[in-house]
C-alpha positions as CSV (number, residue, x, y, z in Angstrom):
1,N,0.2,0.1,0.2
2,I,1.2,3.2,-0.9
3,S,0.2,6.5,1.1
4,V,0.1,9.5,-1.5
5,C,0.1,13.1,-0.5
6,V,-2.5,14.9,-3.1
7,C,-1.7,18.6,-3.7
8,V,-2.2,21.1,-6.2
9,I,0.9,21.6,-8.3
10,A,1.3,23.7,-11.6
11,M,1.3,22.5,-15.3
12,V,4.4,19.9,-15.7
13,S,6.1,20.6,-19.3
14,P,5.1,18.1,-21.8
15,L,8.7,18.3,-23.6
16,L,10.1,14.9,-23.4
17,V,7.5,13.4,-21.2
18,N,7.2,9.8,-22.4
19,A,6.8,6.2,-21.3
20,Q,7.2,4.4,-19.4
21,F,9.8,5.7,-17.1
22,P,13.1,7.0,-17.5
23,R,16.3,4.6,-17.2
24,V,17.8,6.5,-14.2
25,C,14.4,6.0,-12.5
26,A,14.3,2.3,-12.8
27,T,15.9,1.2,-10.0
28,F,15.7,-0.6,-6.7
29,E,16.3,2.6,-4.7
30,S,13.9,4.5,-7.1
31,I,11.0,1.9,-6.9
32,V,11.3,1.6,-3.0
33,S,11.2,5.3,-2.3
34,H,8.4,5.8,-4.9
35,E,10.2,8.8,-6.3
36,C,11.8,9.7,-9.6
37,C,13.7,13.1,-8.9
38,P,16.7,12.5,-11.1
39,L,19.8,14.8,-11.0
40,L,19.7,18.0,-13.2
41,G,22.0,16.3,-16.1
42,G,22.8,13.5,-14.2
43,T,25.2,15.7,-12.2
44,G,23.0,18.8,-10.9
45,S,20.7,18.8,-8.2
46,P,17.6,16.7,-8.0
47,C,15.0,18.3,-10.9
48,G,17.5,21.3,-11.0
49,E,16.2,23.0,-8.0
50,T,19.1,24.9,-7.2
51,E,19.7,26.0,-10.6
52,G,16.0,27.5,-10.4
53,R,14.7,25.2,-13.0
54,G,12.5,22.9,-10.9
55,S,11.9,20.7,-7.8
56,C,10.7,17.4,-6.9
57,V,6.8,17.4,-5.6
58,D,4.0,15.0,-4.8
59,I,2.3,13.9,-7.9
60,T,-0.9,15.2,-8.0
61,I,-3.9,12.5,-8.7
62,D,-7.6,12.9,-10.0
63,D,-9.9,11.7,-7.3
64,L,-13.1,13.2,-9.6
65,P,-15.7,9.9,-10.1
66,H,-15.3,8.4,-13.4
67,G,-17.8,6.4,-15.3
68,Q,-19.4,3.1,-14.4
69,Q,-17.5,1.1,-17.4
70,Y,-14.6,-0.1,-15.1
71,V,-16.1,-1.2,-11.7
72,L,-12.7,-2.6,-10.4
73,V,-10.8,-0.8,-7.3
74,G,-7.1,-1.2,-6.3
75,I,-6.6,-4.2,-8.6
76,D,-5.0,-2.2,-12.1
77,D,-1.9,-0.8,-11.7
78,R,-2.8,2.2,-14.0
79,E,-5.8,3.3,-12.1
80,R,-4.7,6.8,-10.5
81,W,-1.9,6.9,-12.5
82,P,1.2,6.2,-11.2
83,E,0.5,6.2,-8.0
84,R,1.4,2.2,-7.9
85,F,5.2,3.0,-9.4
86,F,5.9,6.4,-7.9
87,N,4.2,9.5,-5.8
88,R,6.8,11.9,-6.7
89,S,8.7,13.6,-9.2
90,C,9.9,16.7,-11.2
91,V,7.9,19.8,-11.6
92,C,9.6,22.4,-13.9
93,N,9.6,25.6,-13.6
94,G,9.0,28.5,-16.5
95,N,9.8,26.8,-20.2
96,F,11.9,24.0,-18.6
97,G,10.8,21.0,-19.2
98,G,11.9,16.9,-19.0
99,F,11.9,14.5,-16.4
100,D,15.0,16.4,-14.8
101,C,14.2,19.9,-16.2
102,S,17.1,19.8,-18.5
103,E,15.5,20.6,-21.7
104,C,12.8,23.2,-22.8
105,K,8.8,22.9,-23.3
106,P,7.6,22.5,-26.8
107,G,8.3,25.9,-28.7
108,W,11.0,27.0,-26.9
109,Q,15.0,26.8,-27.2
110,G,18.0,28.0,-25.4
111,D,20.2,27.7,-22.3
112,N,17.5,29.5,-20.2
113,C,14.6,28.1,-22.9
114,L,13.6,32.2,-23.2
115,T,13.5,31.8,-27.3
116,R,10.9,31.4,-28.7
117,R,10.8,28.2,-31.7
118,P,9.7,27.9,-34.7
119,P,7.0,25.7,-35.0
120,A,7.6,22.1,-36.4
121,I,4.9,22.5,-39.7
122,R,3.1,19.0,-40.0
123,Q,2.2,18.7,-43.7
124,N,0.2,16.3,-46.2
125,I,3.1,13.6,-47.0
126,M,1.2,13.4,-50.8
127,N,2.9,17.3,-51.2
128,M,5.9,16.9,-49.5
129,T,9.0,16.9,-52.0
130,Q,10.7,13.5,-52.3
131,E,13.7,14.6,-50.3
132,D,12.0,15.9,-47.3
133,R,9.8,12.5,-47.9
134,E,12.9,10.5,-47.5
135,F,13.9,12.3,-44.7
136,F,11.1,11.5,-43.0
137,L,11.2,7.6,-43.9
138,D,14.9,7.5,-43.1
139,V,14.3,8.8,-39.5
140,L,11.6,6.7,-38.9
141,D,12.7,3.7,-40.3
142,R,16.1,4.4,-38.0
143,S,13.8,4.6,-35.0
144,K,12.9,1.0,-35.0
145,T,16.5,0.1,-34.3
146,A,17.5,2.6,-32.5
147,V,17.6,2.2,-28.4
148,H,15.7,4.9,-26.7
149,P,18.2,7.1,-24.9
150,D,16.0,7.9,-21.8
151,Y,13.2,5.1,-21.2
152,V,12.3,1.6,-20.8
153,V,9.5,-0.4,-19.5
154,A,8.0,-2.9,-17.1
155,Q,8.1,-6.7,-18.8
156,D,5.9,-7.8,-15.8
157,H,2.9,-7.4,-13.9
158,Y,3.6,-4.8,-10.7
159,R,3.5,-7.3,-7.8
160,N,6.7,-8.9,-9.9
161,L,8.2,-5.7,-10.5
162,I,11.1,-6.2,-8.0
163,P,11.5,-10.4,-7.9
164,E,12.2,-12.4,-4.6
165,N,16.0,-12.5,-4.0
166,T,16.8,-9.7,-6.3
167,T,17.3,-5.8,-6.8
168,E,17.5,-5.6,-10.1
169,P,13.7,-4.0,-11.3
170,N,12.1,-5.9,-14.4
171,F,12.4,-3.1,-16.8
172,V,13.8,-4.0,-20.4
173,N,15.5,-1.4,-22.7
174,I,13.5,-0.5,-26.3
175,T,13.8,1.0,-29.1
176,I,12.1,4.0,-30.3
177,Y,9.1,3.1,-32.3
178,D,8.5,0.1,-30.1
179,L,8.2,2.3,-27.2
180,F,5.8,4.3,-29.4
181,V,4.2,0.9,-30.0
182,W,4.1,-0.2,-26.6
183,V,2.8,2.9,-24.7
184,H,-0.5,2.1,-27.0
185,Y,-0.9,-1.2,-26.4
186,Y,-0.1,-0.6,-22.4
187,S,-2.6,2.2,-22.7
188,V,-5.6,-0.3,-23.8
189,R,-4.3,-3.5,-22.8
190,D,-6.9,-5.9,-20.3
191,T,-6.6,-5.7,-16.3
192,L,-4.3,-8.8,-15.7
193,L,-6.5,-10.4,-12.9
194,G,-4.8,-14.3,-12.9
195,P,-3.8,-16.7,-15.2
196,G,-6.8,-17.2,-17.7
197,Q,-8.2,-14.1,-16.5
198,A,-8.8,-10.7,-17.3
199,Y,-11.0,-7.4,-17.3
200,T,-11.9,-6.5,-20.3
201,A,-13.4,-3.3,-19.9
202,I,-10.9,-0.8,-19.7
203,D,-9.6,1.3,-22.2
204,F,-7.6,4.5,-21.1
205,S,-7.2,6.1,-24.8
206,H,-9.8,5.0,-26.5
207,E,-14.0,5.1,-26.5
208,G,-14.0,8.5,-24.2
209,P,-12.9,12.1,-24.1
210,A,-9.0,11.6,-23.9
211,F,-8.9,9.8,-27.2
212,L,-8.1,13.0,-28.9
213,T,-5.8,14.6,-26.1
214,W,-4.0,10.9,-25.4
215,H,-3.3,10.6,-28.8
216,R,-2.1,14.0,-29.5
217,M,0.8,13.2,-26.3
218,H,1.5,10.2,-28.3
219,L,2.5,12.0,-31.6
220,L,4.2,14.5,-29.6
221,G,6.4,12.2,-27.8
222,L,7.5,10.7,-31.0
223,E,8.1,13.8,-32.8
224,N,10.3,14.9,-30.0
225,D,12.3,11.7,-29.9
226,L,12.3,11.9,-33.9
227,Q,13.8,15.3,-33.5
228,V,16.8,14.0,-30.6
229,L,17.1,11.5,-33.5
230,S,17.4,13.1,-36.5
231,G,19.1,15.8,-35.0
232,D,16.6,18.6,-36.5
233,P,14.7,20.3,-34.2
234,T,12.3,21.0,-36.9
235,F,11.5,17.7,-38.0
236,A,7.7,17.3,-38.1
237,L,5.5,14.1,-38.4
238,P,3.5,14.4,-42.1
239,Y,-0.1,13.6,-41.9
240,W,-1.9,11.3,-44.7
241,D,-5.3,13.0,-45.9
242,F,-7.4,9.7,-45.4
243,A,-10.9,11.3,-46.4
244,I,-10.3,10.9,-50.0
245,G,-12.9,8.1,-50.7
246,G,-13.0,4.8,-53.0
247,S,-11.0,1.5,-52.5
248,E,-7.3,2.8,-53.1
249,C,-5.0,3.4,-50.4
250,D,-2.7,6.6,-52.1
251,V,-0.1,6.0,-49.1
252,C,0.5,2.1,-49.6
253,T,3.4,2.1,-52.5
254,D,6.8,0.6,-51.5
255,E,8.1,4.4,-52.0
256,I,6.2,5.7,-49.0
257,V,4.7,2.5,-46.0
258,G,4.8,0.0,-48.7
259,G,2.7,-1.3,-51.3
260,Q,1.6,-4.9,-51.4
261,N,3.5,-7.9,-51.6
262,P,2.4,-9.5,-55.2
263,E,3.3,-13.2,-53.6
264,D,1.2,-12.6,-50.2
265,Q,-1.4,-9.8,-50.6
266,T,-1.4,-9.5,-46.8
267,L,2.3,-8.8,-46.7
268,L,4.2,-5.9,-47.9
269,G,5.9,-5.6,-51.1
270,P,9.8,-6.6,-50.7
271,N,11.1,-3.2,-51.6
272,S,9.6,-1.1,-48.9
273,R,11.8,0.0,-46.5
274,F,9.1,-1.3,-43.8
275,A,8.9,-5.0,-45.0
276,D,11.2,-6.3,-42.8
277,W,9.8,-4.7,-39.6
278,E,8.4,-7.1,-37.0
279,V,5.6,-6.5,-34.8
280,V,5.8,-6.2,-30.7
281,C,2.9,-6.6,-28.3
282,L,0.9,-8.2,-30.6
283,S,-0.2,-11.7,-28.4
284,L,-2.6,-10.3,-26.0
285,D,-4.1,-13.4,-24.9
286,W,-0.9,-14.9,-23.8
287,F,0.0,-11.7,-22.0
288,N,-3.2,-12.2,-20.3
289,D,-3.2,-16.0,-19.5
290,N,1.0,-15.5,-18.1
291,I,0.1,-12.6,-16.3
292,K,2.5,-10.9,-18.3
293,L,3.5,-7.3,-19.6
294,C,4.3,-7.1,-23.5
295,N,8.5,-7.1,-23.3
296,G,9.5,-6.0,-27.0
297,T,10.2,-9.7,-28.7
298,Y,9.3,-9.6,-32.1
299,E,6.2,-11.7,-33.2
300,G,6.2,-11.6,-37.0
301,P,5.8,-9.3,-39.7
302,I,3.2,-6.4,-40.2
303,R,-0.1,-7.7,-42.4
304,R,-2.0,-5.2,-44.3
305,N,-4.6,-5.5,-47.1
306,P,-6.2,-2.5,-47.6
307,G,-10.2,-2.6,-48.4
308,G,-9.6,-6.1,-48.5
309,N,-12.2,-7.4,-46.0
310,I,-15.1,-9.2,-47.7
311,D,-16.6,-10.0,-44.4
312,R,-17.3,-6.3,-43.8
313,P,-18.3,-4.3,-47.1
314,A,-18.5,-1.2,-44.9
315,V,-15.5,-1.0,-44.6
316,Q,-13.6,-1.5,-48.0
317,N,-13.7,1.8,-48.3
318,L,-12.1,5.2,-47.2
319,P,-14.1,8.0,-45.3
320,E,-15.2,10.9,-47.8
321,P,-14.6,14.3,-47.9
322,A,-18.0,15.2,-46.7
323,D,-17.7,12.9,-43.8
324,V,-15.0,15.7,-42.2
325,A,-16.8,18.5,-43.4
326,N,-20.2,17.2,-41.3
327,C,-17.6,16.3,-38.1
328,L,-16.6,19.6,-38.1
329,Q,-20.0,21.0,-37.7
330,V,-20.6,19.0,-34.3
331,E,-20.5,21.7,-31.9
332,E,-20.4,19.7,-28.9
333,Y,-16.3,18.1,-27.6
334,D,-18.1,14.9,-26.0
335,T,-21.8,14.3,-24.5
336,F,-23.0,12.2,-21.6
337,P,-21.8,9.5,-20.9
338,F,-18.3,10.7,-22.5
339,F,-18.2,6.9,-24.3
340,S,-18.5,5.4,-27.4
341,D,-22.2,5.7,-27.4
342,S,-22.3,9.2,-27.2
343,D,-24.7,11.0,-29.4
344,S,-23.6,14.5,-31.0
345,S,-20.1,14.1,-29.6
346,F,-17.6,15.9,-32.1
347,R,-15.1,13.4,-30.4
348,N,-17.3,10.1,-31.1
349,A,-18.0,11.0,-34.5
350,L,-13.9,11.9,-35.3
351,E,-13.2,8.4,-33.0
352,G,-15.9,6.9,-35.6
353,Y,-18.5,5.7,-33.5
354,S,-21.0,7.3,-34.5
355,E,-22.3,9.2,-38.3
356,P,-19.8,11.9,-39.1
357,S,-22.7,14.3,-38.4
358,G,-22.8,12.9,-34.8
359,E,-25.7,11.0,-34.6
360,F,-25.0,7.9,-32.7
361,D,-25.6,4.9,-34.8
362,E,-24.4,1.5,-33.1
363,G,-22.5,-0.4,-35.4
364,V,-21.4,2.4,-37.5
365,R,-17.7,3.1,-38.2
366,T,-16.5,6.3,-39.8
367,L,-13.5,8.5,-40.1
368,H,-10.4,7.4,-37.7
369,N,-12.2,4.2,-36.9
370,L,-12.9,3.2,-40.7
371,A,-9.9,4.3,-41.8
372,H,-8.2,1.6,-39.2
373,L,-10.4,-1.1,-40.2
374,F,-9.8,-0.5,-44.1
375,L,-6.1,-1.4,-43.8
376,N,-7.6,-4.8,-42.7
377,G,-4.7,-6.2,-40.8
378,T,-2.3,-5.1,-38.1
379,G,-3.2,-1.3,-38.3
380,G,-7.0,-2.9,-37.5
381,M,-6.1,-4.4,-34.3
382,T,-6.5,-1.8,-31.4
383,H,-3.6,-3.0,-29.4
384,A,-1.3,-3.9,-31.9
385,S,-2.1,-0.9,-34.8
386,A,1.1,1.6,-33.8
387,N,3.1,-1.4,-35.5
388,D,2.2,-0.3,-39.4
389,P,3.7,2.9,-39.9
390,I,0.7,4.2,-41.4
391,F,-0.6,4.3,-37.9
392,V,1.1,7.8,-37.5
393,L,0.2,9.2,-40.6
394,I,-3.5,8.3,-39.4
395,H,-3.5,9.8,-36.3
396,T,-2.0,13.2,-37.3
397,F,-4.3,13.6,-40.1
398,T,-6.8,13.1,-36.8
399,D,-5.3,15.6,-34.7
400,A,-5.6,18.0,-37.5
401,I,-9.4,17.7,-37.6
402,F,-9.3,18.2,-33.6
403,E,-7.1,21.1,-34.2
404,E,-9.2,22.8,-36.8
405,W,-12.3,22.2,-34.6
406,M,-10.9,24.2,-31.5
407,K,-9.8,26.9,-33.7
408,R,-13.3,26.6,-35.2
409,S,-15.1,26.5,-31.7
410,N,-12.8,28.9,-29.2
411,A,-12.6,25.6,-27.2
412,T,-11.4,26.4,-24.0
413,A,-10.9,23.6,-20.8
414,A,-14.7,23.9,-19.9
415,D,-15.5,22.4,-23.0
416,Y,-13.7,19.1,-21.5
417,P,-15.7,17.1,-19.0
418,E,-13.8,17.0,-15.4
419,E,-15.7,14.0,-14.1
420,D,-17.7,11.0,-15.0
421,A,-15.6,9.9,-18.0
422,P,-14.4,6.7,-18.2
423,I,-11.8,6.2,-16.3
424,G,-8.3,7.7,-17.1
425,H,-11.2,10.1,-19.3
426,N,-11.4,12.9,-16.6
427,L,-10.2,16.2,-17.4
428,D,-7.4,16.3,-14.6
429,F,-6.4,12.6,-15.4
430,N,-2.7,11.8,-15.5
431,M,-2.6,9.5,-18.7
432,V,-1.7,6.6,-19.1
433,P,1.3,5.7,-19.3
434,F,3.3,8.9,-19.6
435,F,5.8,10.0,-17.1
436,P,6.3,12.6,-15.5
437,P,2.6,12.9,-15.0
438,I,0.7,14.6,-17.8
439,T,-2.9,15.4,-17.7
440,N,-5.9,15.4,-20.8
441,R,-6.0,19.3,-19.7
442,D,-2.1,19.8,-20.5
443,M,-3.0,18.8,-24.0
444,F,-6.6,20.2,-24.5
445,I,-5.1,23.7,-26.1
446,P,-3.8,25.2,-29.6
447,S,-0.9,23.1,-31.4
448,D,1.2,26.0,-31.5
449,Q,1.2,25.9,-28.0
450,L,2.5,22.8,-28.0
451,G,5.3,23.4,-30.7
452,Y,3.8,22.5,-34.2
453,S,1.2,23.1,-36.5
454,Y,-0.5,21.8,-39.7
455,A,-0.3,23.3,-43.4
456,V,-3.9,21.7,-44.3
457,D,-7.3,22.8,-45.9
458,L,-10.2,21.5,-44.1
459,P,-13.7,21.9,-45.8
460,E,-15.6,24.9,-44.1
461,S,-18.8,23.2,-44.6
462,L,-20.7,20.5,-46.3
463,A,-22.4,23.1,-48.4
464,N,-19.8,25.1,-49.6
465,E,-17.6,22.2,-50.7
466,D,-19.3,19.0,-51.8
467,A,-23.1,20.6,-52.6
468,P,-22.3,23.3,-55.0
469,S,-24.8,22.5,-57.7
470,F,-27.9,21.5,-55.6
471,I,-27.5,25.2,-54.2
472,W,-27.4,26.5,-57.5
473,A,-30.4,24.8,-58.1
474,I,-32.3,26.7,-55.3
475,V,-30.9,29.5,-56.6
476,G,-32.1,29.2,-60.5
477,V,-35.7,27.8,-59.0
478,S,-36.2,31.0,-56.4
479,G,-35.3,33.3,-59.5
480,F,-37.7,32.2,-61.5
481,V,-40.7,32.2,-59.2
482,I,-39.5,35.6,-58.3
483,L,-39.4,36.3,-62.2
484,A,-42.9,35.0,-63.1
485,A,-44.4,36.5,-59.6
486,L,-43.1,40.0,-61.1
487,V,-44.8,39.4,-64.5
488,I,-47.8,38.3,-63.2
489,V,-47.9,41.8,-60.9
490,L,-47.0,43.2,-64.0
491,V,-49.5,42.2,-66.3
492,N,-52.4,43.0,-63.7
493,T,-51.2,46.2,-63.3
494,V,-51.2,46.7,-67.2
495,K,-54.8,45.3,-67.1
496,R,-56.0,47.3,-64.3
497,H,-54.7,50.4,-65.7
498,R,-56.7,49.9,-69.0
499,Q,-59.7,49.2,-67.3
500,R,-59.3,52.2,-65.5
501,L,-59.0,53.6,-68.7
502,R,-62.2,52.6,-70.5
503,D,-64.1,53.5,-67.2
504,E,-62.9,57.2,-67.4
505,S,-63.5,57.1,-71.1
506,L,-67.4,55.7,-70.5
507,Y,-67.7,58.5,-67.8
508,Q,-67.0,61.5,-69.9
509,S,-69.2,60.0,-72.5
510,L,-72.3,59.7,-69.6
511,I,-71.4,63.5,-68.7
512,S,-72.0,64.6,-72.2
513,E,-75.1,63.3,-72.9
514,D,-76.2,64.1,-69.5
515,S,-75.1,67.7,-70.4
């Protein structure tokens, strides 16, 4: 049992927040003390407190009630994150950031982090120059084999994190991209109850308000890691505009994210740089049966067969441009019960559990969900989907739509539910498994405050983009009706005028005869 002092603290800087834990804190001493407050740069004071960069404080835990989808208490190590592991961490001052406050927060640079950095511009991958696209793909490919310089992951249940008769915690190194995959897996995995037993009604990153804020942080962590790996602080993740309709995947070529293997349509083309990538965190049932966590072991190649799911015709085509336009018209960010059955919810419409218009329809899959299911392979399996590099491109476009909605709606934290959302999805819940802790509130802000922006042109409305002929038809009919009415009025006026002249002539004749 761990006693945690809950207090109000300043917002932690998102820069270089990652998951699961910094290697420097994956020690017996740190786990036993439940404190992760490393020395600044490895040689300074804890959290750079003496240097004025930060301080070691108690971690704030959100105690507001969550929804009833998850009914267990004190069983899952992600409840009240990261209390089971640490209850103290660094909080950085001003524009400083990182797990030891040795870095700058997004959008800032310089020794004292006082200089505004130009934002990283996320572009449509189809519009990039060949040179820029190749650079991005090469760096992404390198991240699959480059061990993460700072973070490690647990490979066992928290109760077995420190095995008996040893002082070596069960943490393992992991590559940059596999960490990206592991983080996604860990947020959606089942609750481990015992051999062959698992509680499945839990998801910290989907089917709730945090879907968009969680994945925003997920992408930001990868983008920061690739900036360091590439040595380019302006490096930006591109996006794939998947709302093109039809059954063709325009980015699924060997030159981009991999075409189809002619000998096996479910594999990537042999000339793709991603053909040799192997997946991790795939065997969810084995992890549940053995009460183990994914440890980064490779489990076979990426599978993908775009539009090839003959058993589900509804997922054989990509979303249409009109779907994006309709989604952006939904006014409320989310609505009770803040779940996958929410109606008139922008988040649920974009996530893809309702019609793009926001109307809930059980069984429908649109926008983000449809893009994943269309891939018909690894990318359509929630816990393993991040293994396919196209995952990055799908979620950057999803984030671009989220960003556009925030701008048009002038969204603030008041638009996000503070309580009664599924566990992990309340406004001030620490998002699982990012560390140092960062909340949904921290990501519900304009992207330029996080150091990036989008070069994207999304439709203003369905009427402007997809129905000009309909509008002109209405204008034409209306004009005809108005013209016809004017003609009728004019004819009647002339008739009345002529009748008045005849009446006046007859009147004059009668007067003359009477005289």
